[in-house]
C-alpha positions in Angstrom: -16.5 -5.3 -23.9 -15.6 -3.1 -20.9 -13.8 -4.3 -17.9 -16.8 -3.7 -15.6 -19.0 -5.9 -17.8 -16.5 -8.7 -17.6 -16.7 -8.9 -13.8 -19.0 -11.7 -12.9 -18.8 -11.7 -9.1 -16.4 -11.3 -6.2 -16.5 -13.4 -3.1 -14.2 -11.8 -0.5 -13.1 -14.4 1.9 -9.8 -14.3 3.8 -8.6 -17.9 4.5 -5.2 -19.1 5.7 -3.1 -21.0 3.1 -1.0 -24.0 4.0 2.1 -21.9 4.1 0.5 -19.2 6.3 -0.1 -16.9 3.3 -3.3 -14.9 3.5 -5.6 -15.5 0.5 -8.6 -13.4 -0.6 -10.9 -15.4 -2.8 -12.7 -13.5 -5.6 -14.6 -14.6 -8.8 -12.4 -13.7 -11.8 -13.8 -11.5 -14.6 -15.8 -13.6 -17.0 -15.3 -16.8 -15.0 -17.4 -18.8 -12.6 -14.5 -20.2 -10.6 -13.1 -18.1 -7.8 -9.9 -16.2 -8.4 -7.6 -16.2 -5.4 -5.7 -13.1 -4.5 -2.4 -13.9 -2.7 -0.9 -11.9 0.0 1.6 -10.5 -2.5 -1.3 -9.1 -4.6 -2.8 -7.6 -1.4 0.6 -6.1 -0.6 1.0 -4.7 -4.1 -2.4 -3.1 -3.6 -1.3 -1.7 -0.3 1.6 0.0 -1.9 -0.6 1.5 -4.6 -3.0 2.7 -1.9 -0.3 4.3 0.1 0.9 6.2 -2.9 -2.4 7.3 -4.3 -5.1 7.0 -1.7 -3.7 7.2 1.9 -3.4 11.0 1.8 -7.2 11.3 2.0 -8.3 7.9 3.3 -5.6 7.3 5.9 -2.7 4.9 6.1 -5.0 2.0 6.8 -8.2 3.3 5.3 -9.3 4.8 8.6 -10.2 8.1 6.9 -9.1 11.7 7.2 -9.8 14.2 4.4 -11.8 11.3 2.9 -14.1 8.8 4.5 -13.2 5.7 6.4 -13.2 2.9 3.9 -12.3 -0.1 6.1 -15.8 -1.5 5.5 -16.2 -0.2 2.0 -15.4 -3.6 0.5 -14.6 -4.7 -3.0 -17.9 -3.3 -4.4 -17.0 0.3 -3.4 -13.4 -0.1 -4.5 -14.5 -1.5 -7.9 -17.1 1.2 -8.4 -14.8 4.1 -7.5 -11.6 3.0 -9.3 -13.0 1.5 -12.5 -15.1 4.6 -13.2 -12.2 6.9 -12.6 -13.9 8.7 -9.7 -10.9 7.8 -7.5 -8.3 8.9 -6.9 -9.7 12.4 -6.5 -7.3 15.4 -6.5 -9.7 17.7 -4.5 -11.5 15.9 -1.7 -14.1 18.6 -1.6 -15.0 18.3 -5.3 -17.7 16.0 -6.7 -16.2 12.8 -8.1 -17.2 12.4 -11.7 -16.8 9.5 -14.1 -13.6 9.6 -16.2 -11.0 7.2 -17.5 -9.5 5.0 -14.8 -6.0 6.1 -13.5 -4.8 2.5 -13.1 -4.4 -0.6 -15.2 -6.6 -3.7 -14.9 -3.9 -5.4 -12.8 -3.4 -2.5 -10.5 -7.2 -2.1 -10.1 -7.4 -5.8 -9.1 -4.6 -5.2 -6.6 -6.3 -2.2 -5.1 -9.6 -4.1 -4.8 -7.8 -6.9 -3.1 -6.3 -4.6 -0.6 -9.5 -2.6 0.2 -11.3 -5.9 0.5 -8.8 -7.1 3.1 -9.4 -4.2 5.4 -12.8 -5.4 6.6 -16.0 -7.2 5.8 -17.5 -4.8 3.2 -19.8 -5.8 0.4 -18.5 -7.9 -2.5 -18.8 -7.0 -6.2 -22.4 -8.1 -7.0 -23.5 -10.5 -9.6 -26.2 -9.1 -12.0 -28.7 -11.5 -13.4 -31.5 -10.0 -15.5 -33.2 -13.3 -16.4 -36.8 -13.3 -15.2 -36.9 -9.6 -14.6 -39.9 -7.5 -15.6 -39.5 -4.1 -17.4 -42.7 -2.7 -15.9 -41.7 -3.6 -12.3 -38.2 -2.1 -12.9 -39.8 1.1 -14.2 -42.1 1.4 -11.2 -39.2 0.9 -8.7 -36.9 3.2 -10.6 -39.5 6.0 -10.9 -40.4 5.8 -7.3 -36.8 5.7 -5.9 -34.3 6.9 -8.5 -36.0 9.3 -10.9 -36.1 12.2 -8.4 -32.4 12.6 -8.9 -31.4 10.7 -12.1 -34.6 11.7 -14.0 -37.2 9.4 -15.4 -35.0 8.7 -18.4 -31.8 8.3 -16.4 -30.2 11.4 -17.9 -29.1 12.8 -14.6 -30.0 16.1 -12.9 -29.3 18.5 -10.0 -29.5 17.2 -6.4 -28.8 20.4 -4.6 -25.7 21.9 -2.9 -24.0 22.2 -6.2 -24.0 18.5 -6.9 -25.4 16.5 -9.9 -26.7 13.0 -10.1 -24.9 11.5 -13.1 -26.4 10.1 -16.2 -26.7 6.4 -16.0 -26.4 5.8 -19.8 -22.7 5.1 -19.7 -23.0 2.8 -16.6 -22.5 -0.9 -16.9 -25.0 -3.2 -15.0 -22.5 -4.1 -12.3 -21.7 -0.4 -11.8 -25.4 0.4 -11.3 -25.6 -2.4 -8.8 -22.6 -1.3 -6.9 -23.9 2.3 -6.7 -27.1 0.9 -5.1 -25.1 -1.2 -2.7 -22.6 1.4 -1.6 -24.4 4.7 -1.9 -21.6 6.9 -3.4 -21.6 10.6 -2.8 -25.0 12.0 -1.9 -26.8 8.8 -3.1 -28.5 7.0 -0.2 -28.3 3.3 0.3 -31.8 2.1 -0.2 -31.1 -1.4 1.1 -32.5 -3.1 -2.1 -32.1 -6.9 -2.2 -30.5 -8.5 -5.3 -33.8 -9.2 -7.0 -34.9 -5.6 -6.7 -31.6 -4.3 -7.9 -31.9 -6.6 -11.0 -35.4 -5.2 -11.7 -34.0 -1.6 -11.6 -31.1 -2.5 -13.8 -33.5 -4.1 -16.3 -35.2 -0.7 -16.7 -31.9 1.2 -16.9 -30.8 -1.2 -19.7 -34.0 -0.5 -21.5 -33.4 3.3 -21.3 -29.8 2.8 -22.5 -30.9 0.8 -25.6 -34.2 2.5 -26.5 -34.2 4.2 -29.9 -34.2 8.0 -30.2 -35.2 8.8 -33.8 -34.5 12.2 -35.2 -35.0 15.7 -33.8 -33.2 17.7 -31.2 -32.4 16.0 -28.0 -34.3 17.7 -25.2 -33.5 15.1 -22.6 -35.7 12.3 -24.0 -38.8 13.8 -22.3 -41.1 12.6 -25.0 -42.7 13.8 -28.3 -45.6 15.8 -26.7 -43.5 18.2 -24.5 -40.8 18.3 -27.2 -43.5 19.3 -29.7 -44.8 22.0 -27.5 -41.2 23.3 -27.1 -40.9 23.4 -30.9 -44.2 25.2 -31.3 -43.2 27.8 -28.7 -39.9 28.5 -30.4 -41.6 28.6 -33.8 -44.4 31.0 -32.6 -41.9 33.2 -30.9 -39.9 33.5 -34.1 -43.0 34.3 -36.1 -43.9 37.1 -33.6 -40.4 38.6 -33.9 -40.5 38.5 -37.7 -44.0 40.1 -37.7 -42.8 42.9 -35.4 -39.7 43.5 -37.5 -41.8 43.7 -40.7 -44.4 46.0 -39.0 -41.7 48.4 -37.8 -40.1 48.5 -41.2 -43.4 49.4 -42.9 -44.2 52.0 -40.4 -40.8 53.6 -40.8 -41.3 53.6 -44.6 -44.7 55.2 -44.4 -43.3 57.9 -42.1 -40.6 58.7 -44.6 -43.1 59.1 -47.4 -45.5 61.4 -45.4 -42.6 63.6 -44.4 
């Protein structure tokens, strides 16, 4: 089970402790009880941030080469860091999914620090109980498929950018993308129920069987059949032309 799947929820709440220590409350991965980040964890995250993030996002998250992230919240930090999109060596390049650069403990510390900068969105809870596949499909096709494709395989969005495939994405990552609008993705303002419906359809696409044949993007048996027919007919035409030229050449040699 991946780290992202184990995250149940995060409630970002700064409260004073009895000894004057700042606490950030957060639901721990796989637990229903809140996990409490101490000031020492926030401070550890700050040091990691200064070393790996401040050159683009500023000393206090105010932005620079990269965007201002003071209101990004735990949701954006979790999305960007756990998917390896951040840190990014070239701020002008498109961030793509890769292995995370930090350990789980360091990721928690970075999330705690980014969450402490403002009142950004928390890591969402995903609950697919009671969701409807047809409803999710309708919402996804209307709002998401123009970039990610009807089967969530991804596609071009213009300006040299690509909408990524959603097939490797865990439910919480899909939810966070809808909340934070990373890259060129807009924030549609979906409520939690709508997000869950969309994720239900994405989960269906991730798990649906794909029996046999060449993968042409999962566009269906009819268009894939036409593609096979076109390739086959083209090959037959080329073979016929080759045979015809060979026979014509042979007859010419006999007559001469």
